[in-house]
MARMAR-522132 format. One record per atom (N, C-alpha, C, CB): residue in three letters; atom name; y, z, x. Coordinates in nm, 2 decimals. Last residue first. Glycine has a CB too. Layout:
N
<site><r>ala</r><a>CA</a><y>Y</y><z>Z</z><x>X</x></site>
...
//
This chain:
58
<site><r>arg</r><a>N</a><y>-0.16</y><z>3.79</z><x>2.68</x></site>
<site><r>arg</r><a>CA</a><y>-0.27</y><z>3.92</z><x>2.68</x></site>
<site><r>arg</r><a>C</a><y>-0.27</y><z>3.97</z><x>2.76</x></site>
<site><r>arg</r><a>CB</a><y>-0.39</y><z>3.92</z><x>2.67</x></site>
<site><r>arg</r><a>N</a><y>0.05</y><z>3.57</z><x>2.61</x></site>
<site><r>arg</r><a>CA</a><y>0.02</y><z>3.64</z><x>2.72</x></site>
<site><r>arg</r><a>C</a><y>-0.09</y><z>3.78</z><x>2.65</x></site>
<site><r>arg</r><a>CB</a><y>0.17</y><z>3.69</z><x>2.80</x></site>
<site><r>arg</r><a>N</a><y>0.11</y><z>3.30</z><x>2.42</x></site>
<site><r>arg</r><a>CA</a><y>0.11</y><z>3.43</z><x>2.44</x></site>
<site><r>arg</r><a>C</a><y>0.04</y><z>3.47</z><x>2.54</x></site>
<site><r>arg</r><a>CB</a><y>0.07</y><z>3.49</z><x>2.35</x></site>
<site><r>thr</r><a>N</a><y>0.42</y><z>3.02</z><x>2.50</x></site>
<site><r>thr</r><a>CA</a><y>0.25</y><z>3.06</z><x>2.51</x></site>
<site><r>thr</r><a>C</a><y>0.22</y><z>3.22</z><x>2.49</x></site>
<site><r>thr</r><a>CB</a><y>0.18</y><z>3.03</z><x>2.68</x></site>
<site><r>pro</r><a>N</a><y>0.62</y><z>2.89</z><x>2.23</x></site>
<site><r>pro</r><a>CA</a><y>0.56</y><z>2.94</z><x>2.34</x></site>
<site><r>pro</r><a>C</a><y>0.45</y><z>3.03</z><x>2.33</x></site>
<site><r>pro</r><a>CB</a><y>0.65</y><z>2.99</z><x>2.40</x></site>
<site><r>arg</r><a>N</a><y>0.62</y><z>2.58</z><x>2.15</x></site>
<site><r>arg</r><a>CA</a><y>0.55</y><z>2.71</z><x>2.08</x></site>
<site><r>arg</r><a>C</a><y>0.57</y><z>2.80</z><x>2.24</x></site>
<site><r>arg</r><a>CB</a><y>0.35</y><z>2.69</z><x>2.01</x></site>
<site><r>thr</r><a>N</a><y>0.65</y><z>2.28</z><x>2.23</x></site>
<site><r>thr</r><a>CA</a><y>0.80</y><z>2.38</z><x>2.16</x></site>
<site><r>thr</r><a>C</a><y>0.70</y><z>2.55</z><x>2.19</x></site>
<site><r>thr</r><a>CB</a><y>0.86</y><z>2.32</z><x>1.91</x></site>
<site><r>ala</r><a>N</a><y>0.40</y><z>2.20</z><x>2.13</x></site>
<site><r>ala</r><a>CA</a><y>0.49</y><z>2.15</z><x>2.29</x></site>
<site><r>ala</r><a>C</a><y>0.57</y><z>2.25</z><x>2.30</x></site>
<site><r>ala</r><a>CB</a><y>0.58</y><z>2.00</z><x>2.30</x></site>
<site><r>lys</r><a>N</a><y>0.31</y><z>2.24</z><x>1.87</x></site>
<site><r>lys</r><a>CA</a><y>0.24</y><z>2.28</z><x>2.01</x></site>
<site><r>lys</r><a>C</a><y>0.32</y><z>2.30</z><x>2.13</x></site>
<site><r>lys</r><a>CB</a><y>0.13</y><z>2.18</z><x>2.04</x></site>
<site><r>leu</r><a>N</a><y>0.53</y><z>2.09</z><x>1.77</x></site>
<site><r>leu</r><a>CA</a><y>0.52</y><z>2.23</z><x>1.74</x></site>
<site><r>leu</r><a>C</a><y>0.43</y><z>2.28</z><x>1.83</x></site>
<site><r>leu</r><a>CB</a><y>0.47</y><z>2.26</z><x>1.60</x></site>
<site><r>phe</r><a>N</a><y>0.51</y><z>1.84</z><x>1.83</x></site>
<site><r>phe</r><a>CA</a><y>0.59</y><z>1.90</z><x>1.86</x></site>
<site><r>phe</r><a>C</a><y>0.61</y><z>2.00</z><x>1.90</x></site>
<site><r>phe</r><a>CB</a><y>0.63</y><z>1.91</z><x>1.81</x></site>
<site><r>leu</r><a>N</a><y>0.21</y><z>1.81</z><x>1.73</x></site>
<site><r>leu</r><a>CA</a><y>0.21</y><z>1.80</z><x>1.88</x></site>
<site><r>leu</r><a>C</a><y>0.37</y><z>1.86</z><x>1.91</x></site>
<site><r>leu</r><a>CB</a><y>0.18</y><z>1.63</z><x>1.95</x></site>
<site><r>tyr</r><a>N</a><y>0.32</y><z>1.84</z><x>1.48</x></site>
<site><r>tyr</r><a>CA</a><y>0.21</y><z>1.92</z><x>1.50</x></site>
<site><r>tyr</r><a>C</a><y>0.20</y><z>1.92</z><x>1.69</x></site>
<site><r>tyr</r><a>CB</a><y>0.07</y><z>1.84</z><x>1.40</x></site>
<site><r>tyr</r><a>N</a><y>0.48</y><z>1.62</z><x>1.43</x></site>
<site><r>tyr</r><a>CA</a><y>0.52</y><z>1.70</z><x>1.40</x></site>
<site><r>tyr</r><a>C</a><y>0.42</y><z>1.82</z><x>1.50</x></site>
<site><r>tyr</r><a>CB</a><y>0.53</y><z>1.70</z><x>1.26</x></site>
<site><r>gly</r><a>N</a><y>0.27</y><z>1.40</z><x>1.48</x></site>
<site><r>gly</r><a>CA</a><y>0.38</y><z>1.41</z><x>1.62</x></site>
<site><r>gly</r><a>C</a><y>0.42</y><z>1.52</z><x>1.60</x></site>
<site><r>gly</r><a>CB</a><y>0.52</y><z>1.30</z><x>1.65</x></site>
<site><r>gly</r><a>N</a><y>0.11</y><z>1.44</z><x>1.29</x></site>
<site><r>gly</r><a>CA</a><y>0.07</y><z>1.44</z><x>1.42</x></site>
<site><r>gly</r><a>C</a><y>0.16</y><z>1.44</z><x>1.49</x></site>
<site><r>gly</r><a>CB</a><y>0.01</y><z>1.36</z><x>1.45</x></site>
<site><r>ala</r><a>N</a><y>0.31</y><z>1.34</z><x>1.12</x></site>
<site><r>ala</r><a>CA</a><y>0.30</y><z>1.50</z><x>1.06</x></site>
<site><r>ala</r><a>C</a><y>0.17</y><z>1.55</z><x>1.21</x></site>
<site><r>ala</r><a>CB</a><y>0.22</y><z>1.51</z><x>0.83</x></site>
<site><r>leu</r><a>N</a><y>0.38</y><z>1.05</z><x>1.16</x></site>
<site><r>leu</r><a>CA</a><y>0.43</y><z>1.20</z><x>1.15</x></site>
<site><r>leu</r><a>C</a><y>0.40</y><z>1.34</z><x>1.15</x></site>
<site><r>leu</r><a>CB</a><y>0.45</y><z>1.21</z><x>1.08</x></site>
<site><r>val</r><a>N</a><y>0.07</y><z>0.96</z><x>1.12</x></site>
<site><r>val</r><a>CA</a><y>0.13</y><z>0.94</z><x>1.21</x></site>
<site><r>val</r><a>C</a><y>0.28</y><z>1.07</z><x>1.23</x></site>
<site><r>val</r><a>CB</a><y>0.16</y><z>0.79</z><x>1.20</x></site>
<site><r>val</r><a>N</a><y>0.11</y><z>1.02</z><x>0.81</x></site>
<site><r>val</r><a>CA</a><y>-0.01</y><z>1.07</z><x>0.92</x></site>
<site><r>val</r><a>C</a><y>0.00</y><z>1.08</z><x>1.03</x></site>
<site><r>val</r><a>CB</a><y>-0.12</y><z>1.02</z><x>0.94</x></site>
<site><r>leu</r><a>N</a><y>0.26</y><z>0.85</z><x>0.74</x></site>
<site><r>leu</r><a>CA</a><y>0.29</y><z>1.00</z><x>0.73</x></site>
<site><r>leu</r><a>C</a><y>0.19</y><z>1.12</z><x>0.78</x></site>
<site><r>leu</r><a>CB</a><y>0.30</y><z>1.03</z><x>0.58</x></site>
<site><r>gly</r><a>N</a><y>0.14</y><z>0.62</z><x>0.82</x></site>
<site><r>gly</r><a>CA</a><y>0.32</y><z>0.71</z><x>0.84</x></site>
<site><r>gly</r><a>C</a><y>0.33</y><z>0.83</z><x>0.83</x></site>
<site><r>gly</r><a>CB</a><y>0.43</y><z>0.68</z><x>0.74</x></site>
<site><r>leu</r><a>N</a><y>-0.05</y><z>0.59</z><x>0.64</x></site>
<site><r>leu</r><a>CA</a><y>-0.05</y><z>0.57</z><x>0.77</x></site>
<site><r>leu</r><a>C</a><y>0.10</y><z>0.65</z><x>0.83</x></site>
<site><r>leu</r><a>CB</a><y>-0.07</y><z>0.41</z><x>0.80</x></site>
<site><r>val</r><a>N</a><y>0.07</y><z>0.62</z><x>0.41</x></site>
<site><r>val</r><a>CA</a><y>-0.02</y><z>0.71</z><x>0.40</x></site>
<site><r>val</r><a>C</a><y>-0.01</y><z>0.71</z><x>0.57</x></site>
<site><r>val</r><a>CB</a><y>-0.16</y><z>0.67</z><x>0.32</x></site>
<site><r>leu</r><a>N</a><y>0.22</y><z>0.37</z><x>0.39</x></site>
<site><r>leu</r><a>CA</a><y>0.31</y><z>0.47</z><x>0.36</x></site>
<site><r>leu</r><a>C</a><y>0.24</y><z>0.60</z><x>0.42</x></site>
<site><r>leu</r><a>CB</a><y>0.35</y><z>0.47</z><x>0.20</x></site>
<site><r>tyr</r><a>N</a><y>0.06</y><z>0.17</z><x>0.43</x></site>
<site><r>tyr</r><a>CA</a><y>0.11</y><z>0.18</z><x>0.57</x></site>
<site><r>tyr</r><a>C</a><y>0.23</y><z>0.33</z><x>0.52</x></site>
<site><r>tyr</r><a>CB</a><y>0.20</y><z>-0.01</z><x>0.65</x></site>
<site><r>phe</r><a>N</a><y>-0.08</y><z>0.20</z><x>0.16</x></site>
<site><r>phe</r><a>CA</a><y>-0.17</y><z>0.22</z><x>0.25</x></site>
<site><r>phe</r><a>C</a><y>-0.10</y><z>0.28</z><x>0.39</x></site>
<site><r>phe</r><a>CB</a><y>-0.25</y><z>0.09</z><x>0.27</x></site>
<site><r>ala</r><a>N</a><y>0.12</y><z>0.14</z><x>0.02</x></site>
<site><r>ala</r><a>CA</a><y>0.09</y><z>0.27</z><x>0.00</x></site>
<site><r>ala</r><a>C</a><y>-0.05</y><z>0.34</z><x>0.11</x></site>
<site><r>ala</r><a>CB</a><y>0.05</y><z>0.27</z><x>-0.16</x></site>
<site><r>leu</r><a>N</a><y>0.12</y><z>-0.11</z><x>0.05</x></site>
<site><r>leu</r><a>CA</a><y>0.25</y><z>-0.04</z><x>0.09</x></site>
<site><r>leu</r><a>C</a><y>0.21</y><z>0.07</z><x>0.11</x></site>
<site><r>leu</r><a>CB</a><y>0.36</y><z>-0.03</z><x>-0.01</x></site>
<site><r>gly</r><a>N</a><y>-0.13</y><z>-0.22</z><x>0.02</x></site>
<site><r>gly</r><a>CA</a><y>-0.07</y><z>-0.23</z><x>0.12</x></site>
<site><r>gly</r><a>C</a><y>0.02</y><z>-0.16</z><x>0.22</x></site>
<site><r>gly</r><a>CB</a><y>-0.02</y><z>-0.29</z><x>0.08</x></site>
<site><r>phe</r><a>N</a><y>-0.08</y><z>-0.20</z><x>-0.30</x></site>
<site><r>phe</r><a>CA</a><y>-0.14</y><z>-0.13</z><x>-0.17</x></site>
<site><r>phe</r><a>C</a><y>-0.14</y><z>-0.10</z><x>-0.07</x></site>
<site><r>phe</r><a>CB</a><y>-0.21</y><z>-0.14</z><x>-0.14</x></site>
<site><r>leu</r><a>N</a><y>0.14</y><z>-0.31</z><x>-0.35</x></site>
<site><r>leu</r><a>CA</a><y>0.10</y><z>-0.20</z><x>-0.40</x></site>
<site><r>leu</r><a>C</a><y>0.02</y><z>-0.12</z><x>-0.28</x></site>
<site><r>leu</r><a>CB</a><y>0.01</y><z>-0.24</z><x>-0.53</x></site>
<site><r>leu</r><a>N</a><y>0.01</y><z>-0.59</z><x>-0.31</x></site>
<site><r>leu</r><a>CA</a><y>0.12</y><z>-0.55</z><x>-0.24</x></site>
<site><r>leu</r><a>C</a><y>0.14</y><z>-0.44</z><x>-0.27</x></site>
<site><r>leu</r><a>CB</a><y>0.21</y><z>-0.61</z><x>-0.24</x></site>
<site><r>lys</r><a>N</a><y>-0.21</y><z>-0.62</z><x>-0.46</x></site>
<site><r>lys</r><a>CA</a><y>-0.23</y><z>-0.61</z><x>-0.31</x></site>
<site><r>lys</r><a>C</a><y>-0.11</y><z>-0.55</z><x>-0.27</x></site>
<site><r>lys</r><a>CB</a><y>-0.25</y><z>-0.75</z><x>-0.23</x></site>
<site><r>val</r><a>N</a><y>-0.10</y><z>-0.63</z><x>-0.67</x></site>
<site><r>val</r><a>CA</a><y>-0.23</y><z>-0.52</z><x>-0.66</x></site>
<site><r>val</r><a>C</a><y>-0.25</y><z>-0.51</z><x>-0.53</x></site>
<site><r>val</r><a>CB</a><y>-0.36</y><z>-0.56</z><x>-0.73</x></site>
<site><r>leu</r><a>N</a><y>0.08</y><z>-0.83</z><x>-0.64</x></site>
<site><r>leu</r><a>CA</a><y>0.11</y><z>-0.75</z><x>-0.71</x></site>
<site><r>leu</r><a>C</a><y>0.04</y><z>-0.63</z><x>-0.64</x></site>
<site><r>leu</r><a>CB</a><y>0.08</y><z>-0.77</z><x>-0.84</x></site>
<site><r>trp</r><a>N</a><y>-0.09</y><z>-1.03</z><x>-0.67</x></site>
<site><r>trp</r><a>CA</a><y>0.01</y><z>-1.03</z><x>-0.56</x></site>
<site><r>trp</r><a>C</a><y>0.04</y><z>-0.94</z><x>-0.57</x></site>
<site><r>trp</r><a>CB</a><y>0.11</y><z>-1.11</z><x>-0.54</x></site>
<site><r>trp</r><a>N</a><y>-0.23</y><z>-0.99</z><x>-0.91</x></site>
<site><r>trp</r><a>CA</a><y>-0.35</y><z>-0.99</z><x>-0.78</x></site>
<site><r>trp</r><a>C</a><y>-0.25</y><z>-0.97</z><x>-0.65</x></site>
<site><r>trp</r><a>CB</a><y>-0.45</y><z>-1.16</z><x>-0.76</x></site>
<site><r>ala</r><a>N</a><y>-0.04</y><z>-1.09</z><x>-1.09</x></site>
<site><r>ala</r><a>CA</a><y>-0.08</y><z>-0.93</z><x>-1.06</x></site>
<site><r>ala</r><a>C</a><y>-0.18</y><z>-0.95</z><x>-0.95</x></site>
<site><r>ala</r><a>CB</a><y>-0.16</y><z>-0.84</z><x>-1.20</x></site>
<site><r>val</r><a>N</a><y>-0.05</y><z>-1.38</z><x>-0.99</x></site>
<site><r>val</r><a>CA</a><y>0.06</y><z>-1.27</z><x>-0.95</x></site>
<site><r>val</r><a>C</a><y>0.03</y><z>-1.14</z><x>-1.00</x></site>
<site><r>val</r><a>CB</a><y>0.19</y><z>-1.31</z><x>-1.00</x></site>
<site><r>met</r><a>N</a><y>-0.28</y><z>-1.45</z><x>-1.11</x></site>
<site><r>met</r><a>CA</a><y>-0.21</y><z>-1.44</z><x>-0.90</x></site>
<site><r>met</r><a>C</a><y>-0.09</y><z>-1.41</z><x>-0.88</x></site>
<site><r>met</r><a>CB</a><y>-0.20</y><z>-1.60</z><x>-0.81</x></site>
<site><r>gly</r><a>N</a><y>-0.30</y><z>-1.44</z><x>-1.33</x></site>
<site><r>gly</r><a>CA</a><y>-0.41</y><z>-1.34</z><x>-1.27</x></site>
<site><r>gly</r><a>C</a><y>-0.37</y><z>-1.34</z><x>-1.14</x></site>
<site><r>gly</r><a>CB</a><y>-0.55</y><z>-1.38</z><x>-1.28</x></site>
<site><r>val</r><a>N</a><y>-0.11</y><z>-1.60</z><x>-1.42</x></site>
<site><r>val</r><a>CA</a><y>-0.06</y><z>-1.49</z><x>-1.40</x></site>
<site><r>val</r><a>C</a><y>-0.16</y><z>-1.37</z><x>-1.36</x></site>
<site><r>val</r><a>CB</a><y>0.02</y><z>-1.46</z><x>-1.50</x></site>
<site><r>leu</r><a>N</a><y>-0.25</y><z>-1.84</z><x>-1.36</x></site>
<site><r>leu</r><a>CA</a><y>-0.11</y><z>-1.79</z><x>-1.29</x></site>
<site><r>leu</r><a>C</a><y>-0.08</y><z>-1.66</z><x>-1.30</x></site>
<site><r>leu</r><a>CB</a><y>0.02</y><z>-1.85</z><x>-1.34</x></site>
<site><r>ile</r><a>N</a><y>-0.45</y><z>-1.79</z><x>-1.50</x></site>
<site><r>ile</r><a>CA</a><y>-0.47</y><z>-1.84</z><x>-1.40</x></site>
<site><r>ile</r><a>C</a><y>-0.36</y><z>-1.81</z><x>-1.34</x></site>
<site><r>ile</r><a>CB</a><y>-0.50</y><z>-1.95</z><x>-1.39</x></site>
<site><r>ile</r><a>N</a><y>-0.30</y><z>-1.84</z><x>-1.84</x></site>
<site><r>ile</r><a>CA</a><y>-0.39</y><z>-1.73</z><x>-1.77</x></site>
<site><r>ile</r><a>C</a><y>-0.43</y><z>-1.71</z><x>-1.58</x></site>
<site><r>ile</r><a>CB</a><y>-0.54</y><z>-1.76</z><x>-1.85</x></site>
<site><r>gly</r><a>N</a><y>-0.17</y><z>-2.07</z><x>-1.76</x></site>
<site><r>gly</r><a>CA</a><y>-0.12</y><z>-1.99</z><x>-1.77</x></site>
<site><r>gly</r><a>C</a><y>-0.19</y><z>-1.87</z><x>-1.74</x></site>
<site><r>gly</r><a>CB</a><y>-0.07</y><z>-2.00</z><x>-1.86</x></site>
<site><r>ile</r><a>N</a><y>-0.40</y><z>-2.25</z><x>-1.78</x></site>
<site><r>ile</r><a>CA</a><y>-0.33</y><z>-2.26</z><x>-1.64</x></site>
<site><r>ile</r><a>C</a><y>-0.23</y><z>-2.15</z><x>-1.61</x></site>
<site><r>ile</r><a>CB</a><y>-0.24</y><z>-2.40</z><x>-1.64</x></site>
<site><r>thr</r><a>N</a><y>-0.55</y><z>-2.18</z><x>-2.01</x></site>
<site><r>thr</r><a>CA</a><y>-0.61</y><z>-2.14</z><x>-1.90</x></site>
<site><r>thr</r><a>C</a><y>-0.49</y><z>-2.15</z><x>-1.76</x></site>
<site><r>thr</r><a>CB</a><y>-0.74</y><z>-2.24</z><x>-1.88</x></site>
<site><r>met</r><a>N</a><y>-0.28</y><z>-2.27</z><x>-2.18</x></site>
<site><r>met</r><a>CA</a><y>-0.36</y><z>-2.14</z><x>-2.17</x></site>
<site><r>met</r><a>C</a><y>-0.41</y><z>-2.11</z><x>-2.05</x></site>
<site><r>met</r><a>CB</a><y>-0.47</y><z>-2.14</z><x>-2.27</x></site>
<site><r>leu</r><a>N</a><y>-0.30</y><z>-2.62</z><x>-2.11</x></site>
<site><r>leu</r><a>CA</a><y>-0.16</y><z>-2.47</z><x>-2.05</x></site>
<site><r>leu</r><a>C</a><y>-0.21</y><z>-2.35</z><x>-2.08</x></site>
<site><r>leu</r><a>CB</a><y>0.02</y><z>-2.46</z><x>-2.14</x></site>
<site><r>val</r><a>N</a><y>-0.57</y><z>-2.63</z><x>-2.19</x></site>
<site><r>val</r><a>CA</a><y>-0.54</y><z>-2.63</z><x>-2.08</x></site>
<site><r>val</r><a>C</a><y>-0.41</y><z>-2.57</z><x>-2.04</x></site>
<site><r>val</r><a>CB</a><y>-0.54</y><z>-2.74</z><x>-2.06</x></site>
<site><r>val</r><a>N</a><y>-0.53</y><z>-2.56</z><x>-2.49</x></site>
<site><r>val</r><a>CA</a><y>-0.61</y><z>-2.50</z><x>-2.41</x></site>
<site><r>val</r><a>C</a><y>-0.64</y><z>-2.54</z><x>-2.28</x></site>
<site><r>val</r><a>CB</a><y>-0.70</y><z>-2.49</z><x>-2.45</x></site>
<site><r>arg</r><a>N</a><y>-0.37</y><z>-2.78</z><x>-2.54</x></site>
<site><r>arg</r><a>CA</a><y>-0.27</y><z>-2.65</z><x>-2.54</x></site>
<site><r>arg</r><a>C</a><y>-0.41</y><z>-2.56</z><x>-2.44</x></site>
<site><r>arg</r><a>CB</a><y>-0.22</y><z>-2.56</z><x>-2.74</x></site>
<site><r>val</r><a>N</a><y>-0.48</y><z>-2.99</z><x>-2.48</x></site>
<site><r>val</r><a>CA</a><y>-0.34</y><z>-3.00</z><x>-2.37</x></site>
<site><r>val</r><a>C</a><y>-0.35</y><z>-2.82</z><x>-2.43</x></site>
<site><r>val</r><a>CB</a><y>-0.14</y><z>-3.14</z><x>-2.42</x></site>
<site><r>gly</r><a>N</a><y>-0.63</y><z>-2.96</z><x>-2.71</x></site>
<site><r>gly</r><a>CA</a><y>-0.72</y><z>-2.97</z><x>-2.56</x></site>
<site><r>gly</r><a>C</a><y>-0.60</y><z>-2.95</z><x>-2.46</x></site>
<site><r>gly</r><a>CB</a><y>-0.82</y><z>-3.16</z><x>-2.52</x></site>
<site><r>asn</r><a>N</a><y>-0.48</y><z>-3.03</z><x>-2.91</x></site>
<site><r>asn</r><a>CA</a><y>-0.53</y><z>-2.91</z><x>-2.93</x></site>
<site><r>asn</r><a>C</a><y>-0.62</y><z>-2.86</z><x>-2.77</x></site>
<site><r>asn</r><a>CB</a><y>-0.62</y><z>-2.93</z><x>-3.07</x></site>
<site><r>met</r><a>N</a><y>-0.35</y><z>-3.28</z><x>-2.93</x></site>
<site><r>met</r><a>CA</a><y>-0.29</y><z>-3.21</z><x>-2.87</x></site>
<site><r>met</r><a>C</a><y>-0.33</y><z>-3.04</z><x>-2.88</x></site>
<site><r>met</r><a>CB</a><y>-0.17</y><z>-3.26</z><x>-2.91</x></site>
//
């Protein structure tokens, strides 16, 4: 029975590792898309301000 226990522990460790890897990829992917979205929104806001700001005459 000791061999079966080792095999089950190994399978459990592999499964926990796979789930952890999936969660890490999910979180980093989500963070990447959030940062990318913020950059796009900030760029759009900057362009909006540039377009609506009155021109200065000297």
